[in-house]
Jmol script that loads the backbone (N, CA, C; Angstrom):
load data "model"
ATOM      1  N   MET A   1       2.662 -14.000  -2.124  1.00  0.00           N
ATOM      2  CA  MET A   1       3.524 -13.122  -3.058  1.00  0.00           C
ATOM      3  C   MET A   1       4.057 -11.888  -2.403  1.00  0.00           C
ATOM      4  N   SER A   2       3.433 -11.564  -1.292  1.00  0.00           N
ATOM      5  CA  SER A   2       3.810 -10.310  -0.657  1.00  0.00           C
ATOM      6  C   SER A   2       5.159 -10.463   0.018  1.00  0.00           C
ATOM      7  N   VAL A   3       5.588 -11.556   0.626  1.00  0.00           N
ATOM      8  CA  VAL A   3       6.851 -11.945   1.072  1.00  0.00           C
ATOM      9  C   VAL A   3       7.835 -11.729   0.003  1.00  0.00           C
ATOM     10  N   GLU A   4       7.443 -12.248  -1.030  1.00  0.00           N
ATOM     11  CA  GLU A   4       8.496 -12.357  -2.377  1.00  0.00           C
ATOM     12  C   GLU A   4       8.766 -11.131  -2.636  1.00  0.00           C
ATOM     13  N   THR A   5       7.958 -10.155  -2.756  1.00  0.00           N
ATOM     14  CA  THR A   5       8.141  -8.944  -3.371  1.00  0.00           C
ATOM     15  C   THR A   5       8.888  -8.091  -2.542  1.00  0.00           C
ATOM     16  N   LEU A   6       8.702  -8.404  -1.137  1.00  0.00           N
ATOM     17  CA  LEU A   6       9.323  -7.547  -0.084  1.00  0.00           C
ATOM     18  C   LEU A   6      10.786  -7.969   0.112  1.00  0.00           C
ATOM     19  N   ALA A   7      11.032  -9.358  -0.543  1.00  0.00           N
ATOM     20  CA  ALA A   7      12.346  -9.945  -0.312  1.00  0.00           C
ATOM     21  C   ALA A   7      13.175  -9.399  -1.556  1.00  0.00           C
ATOM     22  N   ILE A   8      12.713  -8.594  -2.498  1.00  0.00           N
ATOM     23  CA  ILE A   8      13.453  -8.263  -3.598  1.00  0.00           C
ATOM     24  C   ILE A   8      13.362  -6.560  -3.878  1.00  0.00           C
ATOM     25  N   ASP A   9      12.611  -6.087  -2.798  1.00  0.00           N
ATOM     26  CA  ASP A   9      12.381  -4.490  -2.457  1.00  0.00           C
ATOM     27  C   ASP A   9      11.404  -4.152  -4.004  1.00  0.00           C
ATOM     28  N   MET A  10      10.434  -4.836  -4.133  1.00  0.00           N
ATOM     29  CA  MET A  10       9.406  -4.472  -5.349  1.00  0.00           C
ATOM     30  C   MET A  10       8.140  -4.281  -4.696  1.00  0.00           C
ATOM     31  N   ASN A  11       7.429  -3.262  -5.025  1.00  0.00           N
ATOM     32  CA  ASN A  11       5.980  -2.708  -4.700  1.00  0.00           C
ATOM     33  C   ASN A  11       5.220  -3.380  -5.986  1.00  0.00           C
ATOM     34  N   CYS A  12       4.166  -3.758  -5.346  1.00  0.00           N
ATOM     35  CA  CYS A  12       3.191  -4.379  -6.494  1.00  0.00           C
ATOM     36  C   CYS A  12       1.613  -3.735  -6.159  1.00  0.00           C
ATOM     37  N   ASN A  13       1.129  -2.894  -7.158  1.00  0.00           N
ATOM     38  CA  ASN A  13      -0.340  -2.359  -6.790  1.00  0.00           C
ATOM     39  C   ASN A  13      -1.100  -3.637  -7.412  1.00  0.00           C
ATOM     40  N   ALA A  14      -1.854  -4.078  -6.432  1.00  0.00           N
ATOM     41  CA  ALA A  14      -2.989  -5.206  -6.619  1.00  0.00           C
ATOM     42  C   ALA A  14      -3.856  -4.693  -7.643  1.00  0.00           C
ATOM     43  N   GLN A  15      -4.329  -3.634  -7.503  1.00  0.00           N
ATOM     44  CA  GLN A  15      -5.401  -3.035  -8.144  1.00  0.00           C
ATOM     45  C   GLN A  15      -5.223  -2.796  -9.614  1.00  0.00           C
ATOM     46  N   LYS A  16      -3.801  -2.449 -10.036  1.00  0.00           N
ATOM     47  CA  LYS A  16      -3.548  -2.493 -11.461  1.00  0.00           C
ATOM     48  C   LYS A  16      -2.999  -3.864 -11.967  1.00  0.00           C
ATOM     49  N   THR A  17      -2.796  -5.168 -11.107  1.00  0.00           N
ATOM     50  CA  THR A  17      -2.130  -6.066 -11.527  1.00  0.00           C
ATOM     51  C   THR A  17      -3.286  -7.036 -12.005  1.00  0.00           C
ATOM     52  N   VAL A  18      -2.928  -7.705 -13.062  1.00  0.00           N
ATOM     53  CA  VAL A  18      -3.845  -9.019 -13.775  1.00  0.00           C
ATOM     54  C   VAL A  18      -3.001 -10.157 -14.008  1.00  0.00           C
ATOM     55  N   CYS A  19      -3.588 -11.097 -14.214  1.00  0.00           N
ATOM     56  CA  CYS A  19      -2.874 -12.473 -14.475  1.00  0.00           C
ATOM     57  C   CYS A  19      -3.786 -13.039 -15.692  1.00  0.00           C
ATOM     58  N   MET A  20      -2.624 -13.475 -16.582  1.00  0.00           N
ATOM     59  CA  MET A  20      -3.205 -14.139 -17.932  1.00  0.00           C
ATOM     60  C   MET A  20      -2.290 -15.413 -18.237  1.00  0.00           C
ATOM     61  N   VAL A  21      -3.315 -16.390 -18.406  1.00  0.00           N
ATOM     62  CA  VAL A  21      -3.043 -17.679 -18.722  1.00  0.00           C
ATOM     63  C   VAL A  21      -2.825 -17.970 -20.031  1.00  0.00           C
ATOM     64  N   PHE A  22      -1.858 -18.479 -20.721  1.00  0.00           N
ATOM     65  CA  PHE A  22      -1.649 -18.475 -22.033  1.00  0.00           C
ATOM     66  C   PHE A  22      -2.088 -20.057 -22.344  1.00  0.00           C
ATOM     67  N   GLN A  23      -2.982 -20.017 -23.499  1.00  0.00           N
ATOM     68  CA  GLN A  23      -3.315 -21.367 -23.871  1.00  0.00           C
ATOM     69  C   GLN A  23      -2.359 -22.208 -24.663  1.00  0.00           C
ATOM     70  N   SER A  24      -2.083 -23.299 -24.371  1.00  0.00           N
ATOM     71  CA  SER A  24      -1.273 -24.216 -25.094  1.00  0.00           C
ATOM     72  C   SER A  24      -1.769 -24.573 -26.346  1.00  0.00           C
ATOM     73  N   LYS A  25      -0.876 -24.618 -27.194  1.00  0.00           N
ATOM     74  CA  LYS A  25      -1.196 -25.035 -28.729  1.00  0.00           C
ATOM     75  C   LYS A  25      -0.964 -26.633 -28.626  1.00  0.00           C
ATOM     76  N   ARG A  26      -0.255 -27.339 -27.726  1.00  0.00           N
ATOM     77  CA  ARG A  26      -0.577 -28.465 -27.428  1.00  0.00           C
ATOM     78  C   ARG A  26      -1.091 -28.976 -26.172  1.00  0.00           C
ATOM     79  N   ARG A  27      -1.962 -29.664 -26.551  1.00  0.00           N
ATOM     80  CA  ARG A  27      -3.017 -30.054 -25.442  1.00  0.00           C
ATOM     81  C   ARG A  27      -2.323 -31.266 -24.449  1.00  0.00           C
ATOM     82  N   ASP A  28      -1.528 -32.102 -25.179  1.00  0.00           N
ATOM     83  CA  ASP A  28      -0.842 -33.044 -24.346  1.00  0.00           C
ATOM     84  C   ASP A  28       0.218 -32.431 -23.366  1.00  0.00           C
ATOM     85  N   ARG A  29       0.782 -31.244 -23.376  1.00  0.00           N
ATOM     86  CA  ARG A  29       1.502 -30.590 -22.452  1.00  0.00           C
ATOM     87  C   ARG A  29       1.198 -29.877 -21.525  1.00  0.00           C
ATOM     88  N   MET A  30      -0.298 -29.543 -21.597  1.00  0.00           N
ATOM     89  CA  MET A  30      -1.098 -28.543 -20.787  1.00  0.00           C
ATOM     90  C   MET A  30      -1.046 -29.289 -19.438  1.00  0.00           C
ATOM     91  N   ILE A  31      -0.603 -28.679 -18.343  1.00  0.00           N
ATOM     92  CA  ILE A  31      -0.662 -28.936 -16.721  1.00  0.00           C
ATOM     93  C   ILE A  31      -2.020 -28.846 -16.170  1.00  0.00           C
ATOM     94  N   ALA A  32      -2.732 -27.721 -16.584  1.00  0.00           N
ATOM     95  CA  ALA A  32      -3.919 -27.242 -15.981  1.00  0.00           C
ATOM     96  C   ALA A  32      -4.685 -26.231 -16.800  1.00  0.00           C
ATOM     97  N   GLY A  33      -6.217 -26.451 -16.806  1.00  0.00           N
ATOM     98  CA  GLY A  33      -6.908 -25.550 -17.480  1.00  0.00           C
ATOM     99  C   GLY A  33      -7.558 -24.582 -16.581  1.00  0.00           C
ATOM    100  N   VAL A  34      -7.369 -24.854 -15.350  1.00  0.00           N
ATOM    101  CA  VAL A  34      -8.069 -23.723 -14.322  1.00  0.00           C
ATOM    102  C   VAL A  34      -7.067 -23.657 -13.141  1.00  0.00           C
ATOM    103  N   PHE A  35      -7.079 -22.374 -12.703  1.00  0.00           N
ATOM    104  CA  PHE A  35      -5.963 -22.106 -11.588  1.00  0.00           C
ATOM    105  C   PHE A  35      -6.540 -21.375 -10.444  1.00  0.00           C
ATOM    106  N   SER A  36      -5.867 -21.510  -9.356  1.00  0.00           N
ATOM    107  CA  SER A  36      -6.585 -20.904  -8.171  1.00  0.00           C
ATOM    108  C   SER A  36      -6.152 -19.310  -8.154  1.00  0.00           C
ATOM    109  N   LEU A  37      -7.090 -18.605  -7.620  1.00  0.00           N
ATOM    110  CA  LEU A  37      -6.916 -17.364  -7.453  1.00  0.00           C
ATOM    111  C   LEU A  37      -5.291 -16.996  -6.824  1.00  0.00           C
ATOM    112  N   PHE A  38      -4.594 -16.036  -7.188  1.00  0.00           N
ATOM    113  CA  PHE A  38      -3.561 -15.330  -6.853  1.00  0.00           C
ATOM    114  C   PHE A  38      -3.852 -13.938  -5.878  1.00  0.00           C
ATOM    115  N   MET A  39      -3.218 -13.812  -4.815  1.00  0.00           N
ATOM    116  CA  MET A  39      -3.586 -12.819  -4.014  1.00  0.00           C
ATOM    117  C   MET A  39      -2.039 -11.964  -3.649  1.00  0.00           C
ATOM    118  N   ILE A  40      -2.364 -10.646  -3.569  1.00  0.00           N
ATOM    119  CA  ILE A  40      -1.126  -9.757  -3.246  1.00  0.00           C
ATOM    120  C   ILE A  40      -1.762  -8.741  -2.384  1.00  0.00           C
ATOM    121  N   GLY A  41      -1.138  -8.847  -1.266  1.00  0.00           N
ATOM    122  CA  GLY A  41      -1.743  -7.873  -0.032  1.00  0.00           C
ATOM    123  C   GLY A  41      -2.961  -8.061   0.213  1.00  0.00           C
ATOM    124  N   GLY A  42      -3.590  -9.286   0.094  1.00  0.00           N
ATOM    125  CA  GLY A  42      -5.009  -9.457   0.488  1.00  0.00           C
ATOM    126  C   GLY A  42      -6.032  -9.302  -0.593  1.00  0.00           C
ATOM    127  N   HIS A  43      -5.579  -8.761  -1.899  1.00  0.00           N
ATOM    128  CA  HIS A  43      -6.340  -8.759  -2.975  1.00  0.00           C
ATOM    129  C   HIS A  43      -6.181  -9.686  -4.014  1.00  0.00           C
ATOM    130  N   ASP A  44      -7.406 -10.142  -4.380  1.00  0.00           N
ATOM    131  CA  ASP A  44      -7.400 -11.151  -5.597  1.00  0.00           C
ATOM    132  C   ASP A  44      -7.123 -10.470  -6.758  1.00  0.00           C
ATOM    133  N   ILE A  45      -6.047 -11.230  -7.509  1.00  0.00           N
ATOM    134  CA  ILE A  45      -5.686 -10.951  -8.812  1.00  0.00           C
ATOM    135  C   ILE A  45      -6.636 -11.461  -9.857  1.00  0.00           C
ATOM    136  N   GLN A  46      -7.176 -10.503 -10.678  1.00  0.00           N
ATOM    137  CA  GLN A  46      -8.169 -11.066 -11.944  1.00  0.00           C
ATOM    138  C   GLN A  46      -7.534 -11.606 -12.989  1.00  0.00           C
ATOM    139  N   PHE A  47      -8.017 -12.736 -13.412  1.00  0.00           N
ATOM    140  CA  PHE A  47      -7.598 -13.303 -14.721  1.00  0.00           C
ATOM    141  C   PHE A  47      -8.148 -12.736 -15.780  1.00  0.00           C
ATOM    142  N   VAL A  48      -7.539 -12.348 -16.791  1.00  0.00           N
ATOM    143  CA  VAL A  48      -7.937 -11.829 -18.266  1.00  0.00           C
ATOM    144  C   VAL A  48      -7.711 -12.529 -19.238  1.00  0.00           C
ATOM    145  N   ALA A  49      -8.428 -12.343 -20.445  1.00  0.00           N
ATOM    146  CA  ALA A  49      -8.186 -12.946 -21.690  1.00  0.00           C
ATOM    147  C   ALA A  49      -7.282 -12.023 -22.637  1.00  0.00           C
ATOM    148  N   GLU A  50      -7.358 -10.551 -22.101  1.00  0.00           N
ATOM    149  CA  GLU A  50      -6.667  -9.772 -23.160  1.00  0.00           C
ATOM    150  C   GLU A  50      -6.313  -8.692 -22.139  1.00  0.00           C
ATOM    151  N   LEU A  51      -5.221  -7.924 -22.392  1.00  0.00           N
ATOM    152  CA  LEU A  51      -4.849  -6.707 -21.872  1.00  0.00           C
ATOM    153  C   LEU A  51      -4.181  -5.630 -22.708  1.00  0.00           C
ATOM    154  N   ARG A  52      -3.915  -4.435 -22.151  1.00  0.00           N
ATOM    155  CA  ARG A  52      -3.144  -3.433 -23.088  1.00  0.00           C
ATOM    156  C   ARG A  52      -1.832  -3.153 -22.148  1.00  0.00           C
ATOM    157  N   HIS A  53      -0.646  -3.219 -22.785  1.00  0.00           N
ATOM    158  CA  HIS A  53       0.506  -3.124 -22.167  1.00  0.00           C
ATOM    159  C   HIS A  53       1.390  -2.243 -23.222  1.00  0.00           C
ATOM    160  N   LEU A  54       1.753  -0.999 -22.861  1.00  0.00           N
ATOM    161  CA  LEU A  54       2.460  -0.059 -23.530  1.00  0.00           C
ATOM    162  C   LEU A  54       2.002   0.084 -24.897  1.00  0.00           C
ATOM    163  N   GLY A  55       0.467   0.321 -24.919  1.00  0.00           N
ATOM    164  CA  GLY A  55      -0.175   0.631 -26.030  1.00  0.00           C
ATOM    165  C   GLY A  55      -0.391  -0.475 -27.065  1.00  0.00           C
ATOM    166  N   HIS A  56      -0.076  -1.650 -26.615  1.00  0.00           N
ATOM    167  CA  HIS A  56      -0.414  -3.089 -27.446  1.00  0.00           C
ATOM    168  C   HIS A  56      -1.245  -3.981 -26.840  1.00  0.00           C
ATOM    169  N   VAL A  57      -2.146  -4.561 -27.604  1.00  0.00           N
ATOM    170  CA  VAL A  57      -3.023  -5.577 -27.077  1.00  0.00           C
ATOM    171  C   VAL A  57      -2.264  -6.846 -27.043  1.00  0.00           C
ATOM    172  N   ILE A  58      -2.230  -7.359 -25.850  1.00  0.00           N
ATOM    173  CA  ILE A  58      -1.924  -8.842 -25.873  1.00  0.00           C
ATOM    174  C   ILE A  58      -2.839  -9.914 -25.333  1.00  0.00           C
ATOM    175  N   ASN A  59      -3.234 -10.897 -26.057  1.00  0.00           N
ATOM    176  CA  ASN A  59      -4.406 -11.566 -25.593  1.00  0.00           C
ATOM    177  C   ASN A  59      -3.735 -13.224 -25.420  1.00  0.00           C
ATOM    178  N   ASN A  60      -4.521 -13.900 -24.871  1.00  0.00           N
ATOM    179  CA  ASN A  60      -4.089 -15.255 -24.310  1.00  0.00           C
ATOM    180  C   ASN A  60      -4.036 -16.303 -25.493  1.00  0.00           C
ATOM    181  N   ASN A  61      -4.214 -16.199 -26.736  1.00  0.00           N
ATOM    182  CA  ASN A  61      -4.368 -17.040 -27.666  1.00  0.00           C
ATOM    183  C   ASN A  61      -2.940 -17.151 -28.537  1.00  0.00           C
ATOM    184  N   LEU A  62      -1.941 -16.012 -28.029  1.00  0.00           N
ATOM    185  CA  LEU A  62      -0.756 -16.061 -28.849  1.00  0.00           C
ATOM    186  C   LEU A  62      -0.735 -15.638 -30.239  1.00  0.00           C
ATOM    187  N   THR A  63      -1.981 -14.822 -30.588  1.00  0.00           N
ATOM    188  CA  THR A  63      -1.771 -14.032 -32.203  1.00  0.00           C
ATOM    189  C   THR A  63      -1.713 -12.494 -31.796  1.00  0.00           C
ATOM    190  N   ASP A  64      -1.466 -11.799 -32.885  1.00  0.00           N
ATOM    191  CA  ASP A  64      -1.709 -10.336 -32.801  1.00  0.00           C
ATOM    192  C   ASP A  64      -2.597  -9.828 -33.507  1.00  0.00           C
ATOM    193  N   ASN A  65      -3.530 -10.513 -33.856  1.00  0.00           N
ATOM    194  CA  ASN A  65      -4.870 -10.080 -34.547  1.00  0.00           C
ATOM    195  C   ASN A  65      -5.594  -8.737 -34.008  1.00  0.00           C
ATOM    196  N   ASP A  66      -5.821  -9.066 -32.692  1.00  0.00           N
ATOM    197  CA  ASP A  66      -6.414  -7.849 -32.010  1.00  0.00           C
ATOM    198  C   ASP A  66      -5.497  -6.615 -31.868  1.00  0.00           C
ATOM    199  N   ASP A  67      -4.307  -6.767 -31.876  1.00  0.00           N
ATOM    200  CA  ASP A  67      -3.571  -5.577 -31.946  1.00  0.00           C
ATOM    201  C   ASP A  67      -3.322  -5.089 -33.176  1.00  0.00           C
ATOM    202  N   ILE A  68      -3.283  -5.749 -34.216  1.00  0.00           N
ATOM    203  CA  ILE A  68      -3.274  -5.387 -35.723  1.00  0.00           C
ATOM    204  C   ILE A  68      -4.670  -4.497 -36.120  1.00  0.00           C
ATOM    205  N   ASN A  69      -5.864  -5.214 -35.470  1.00  0.00           N
ATOM    206  CA  ASN A  69      -7.119  -4.431 -35.835  1.00  0.00           C
ATOM    207  C   ASN A  69      -7.122  -3.302 -35.035  1.00  0.00           C
ATOM    208  N   CYS A  70      -6.562  -3.212 -33.799  1.00  0.00           N
ATOM    209  CA  CYS A  70      -6.607  -1.768 -33.073  1.00  0.00           C
ATOM    210  C   CYS A  70      -5.849  -0.802 -33.626  1.00  0.00           C
ATOM    211  N   GLU A  71      -4.778  -1.271 -34.125  1.00  0.00           N
ATOM    212  CA  GLU A  71      -4.020  -0.141 -34.960  1.00  0.00           C
ATOM    213  C   GLU A  71      -4.460   0.180 -36.257  1.00  0.00           C
ATOM    214  N   ILE A  72      -5.252  -0.761 -37.041  1.00  0.00           N
ATOM    215  CA  ILE A  72      -5.977  -0.217 -38.032  1.00  0.00           C
ATOM    216  C   ILE A  72      -6.921   0.834 -37.937  1.00  0.00           C
ATOM    217  N   ARG A  73      -7.556   0.551 -36.773  1.00  0.00           N
ATOM    218  CA  ARG A  73      -8.708   1.320 -36.477  1.00  0.00           C
ATOM    219  C   ARG A  73      -8.283   2.907 -36.153  1.00  0.00           C
ATOM    220  N   ASN A  74      -7.104   2.648 -35.154  1.00  0.00           N
ATOM    221  CA  ASN A  74      -6.463   4.074 -35.000  1.00  0.00           C
ATOM    222  C   ASN A  74      -6.019   4.711 -35.975  1.00  0.00           C
ATOM    223  N   MET A  75      -5.473   4.173 -37.178  1.00  0.00           N
ATOM    224  CA  MET A  75      -4.932   4.880 -38.455  1.00  0.00           C
ATOM    225  C   MET A  75      -6.117   5.327 -39.191  1.00  0.00           C
ATOM    226  N   LEU A  76      -7.128   4.514 -39.125  1.00  0.00           N
ATOM    227  CA  LEU A  76      -8.342   4.939 -40.089  1.00  0.00           C
ATOM    228  C   LEU A  76      -8.984   6.383 -39.259  1.00  0.00           C
ATOM    229  N   MET A  77      -8.898   6.112 -37.898  1.00  0.00           N
ATOM    230  CA  MET A  77      -9.761   7.643 -37.179  1.00  0.00           C
ATOM    231  C   MET A  77      -8.771   8.464 -37.422  1.00  0.00           C
ATOM    232  N   GLN A  78      -7.428   8.508 -37.318  1.00  0.00           N
ATOM    233  CA  GLN A  78      -6.653   9.844 -37.515  1.00  0.00           C
ATOM    234  C   GLN A  78      -6.565  10.341 -39.153  1.00  0.00           C
ATOM    235  N   THR A  79      -6.766   9.202 -40.031  1.00  0.00           N
ATOM    236  CA  THR A  79      -7.158   9.715 -41.380  1.00  0.00           C
ATOM    237  C   THR A  79      -8.203  10.461 -41.339  1.00  0.00           C
ATOM    238  N   ASN A  80      -9.072   9.972 -40.936  1.00  0.00           N
ATOM    239  CA  ASN A  80     -10.657  10.578 -40.981  1.00  0.00           C
ATOM    240  C   ASN A  80     -10.250  12.081 -40.179  1.00  0.00           C
ATOM    241  N   ILE A  81      -9.658  12.316 -39.347  1.00  0.00           N
ATOM    242  CA  ILE A  81      -9.353  13.430 -38.711  1.00  0.00           C
ATOM    243  C   ILE A  81      -8.764  14.409 -39.638  1.00  0.00           C
ATOM    244  N   LEU A  82      -7.680  13.785 -40.169  1.00  0.00           N
ATOM    245  CA  LEU A  82      -6.997  14.460 -41.095  1.00  0.00           C
ATOM    246  C   LEU A  82      -7.792  15.357 -42.345  1.00  0.00           C
ATOM    247  N   CYS A  83      -8.426  14.087 -42.754  1.00  0.00           N
ATOM    248  CA  CYS A  83      -9.484  14.451 -44.113  1.00  0.00           C
ATOM    249  C   CYS A  83     -10.505  15.671 -43.623  1.00  0.00           C
ATOM    250  N   GLU A  84     -10.725  15.684 -42.640  1.00  0.00           N
ATOM    251  CA  GLU A  84     -11.953  16.588 -42.177  1.00  0.00           C
ATOM    252  C   GLU A  84     -11.249  17.845 -42.374  1.00  0.00           C
ATOM    253  N   GLY A  85     -10.150  18.153 -41.799  1.00  0.00           N
ATOM    254  CA  GLY A  85      -9.451  19.651 -41.883  1.00  0.00           C
ATOM    255  C   GLY A  85      -8.898  19.970 -43.214  1.00  0.00           C
ATOM    256  N   LEU A  86      -8.877  18.961 -44.325  1.00  0.00           N
ATOM    257  CA  LEU A  86      -8.443  19.520 -45.632  1.00  0.00           C
ATOM    258  C   LEU A  86      -9.738  20.123 -46.387  1.00  0.00           C
ATOM    259  N   VAL A  87      -9.232  20.989 -47.287  1.00  0.00           N
ATOM    260  CA  VAL A  87     -10.287  21.836 -48.250  1.00  0.00           C
ATOM    261  C   VAL A  87      -9.742  21.019 -49.639  1.00  0.00           C
ATOM    262  N   ILE A  88     -10.700  20.546 -50.298  1.00  0.00           N
ATOM    263  CA  ILE A  88     -10.387  19.924 -51.540  1.00  0.00           C
ATOM    264  C   ILE A  88     -10.974  20.577 -52.504  1.00  0.00           C
ATOM    265  N   VAL A  89      -9.855  21.093 -53.446  1.00  0.00           N
ATOM    266  CA  VAL A  89     -10.344  21.991 -54.682  1.00  0.00           C
ATOM    267  C   VAL A  89     -10.121  21.316 -55.865  1.00  0.00           C
ATOM    268  N   GLN A  90     -11.190  21.370 -56.475  1.00  0.00           N
ATOM    269  CA  GLN A  90     -11.251  20.597 -57.900  1.00  0.00           C
ATOM    270  C   GLN A  90     -10.992  21.671 -58.959  1.00  0.00           C
ATOM    271  N   CYS A  91      -9.939  21.094 -60.099  1.00  0.00           N
ATOM    272  CA  CYS A  91      -9.769  22.133 -61.045  1.00  0.00           C
ATOM    273  C   CYS A  91     -10.588  21.713 -62.313  1.00  0.00           C
ATOM    274  N   LEU A  92     -10.811  22.663 -62.932  1.00  0.00           N
ATOM    275  CA  LEU A  92     -11.952  22.229 -63.950  1.00  0.00           C
ATOM    276  C   LEU A  92     -11.114  22.315 -65.539  1.00  0.00           C
TER     277      LEU A  92
END
end "model"
wireframe off; spacefill off
backbone 0.3
color backbone group
């Protein structure tokens, strides 16, 4: 892959690069379930089942459930922070 990146004048940071194989919903069209390691500049590229990209969770089963759950947790955390700073006064 290093030769290809040089040909298009692209730099690749192998320590930040990961590889994700998306699971096919149609097993009859699946070519392979296991792939050999990819290498960039002599470094093995790690295979992952999920990753964060631009603040969103991407997983290999093509659903956004993990991303939605993460957004809900973040929203609840920010709501709790706002509520802690408010003084609630009750009228009698």
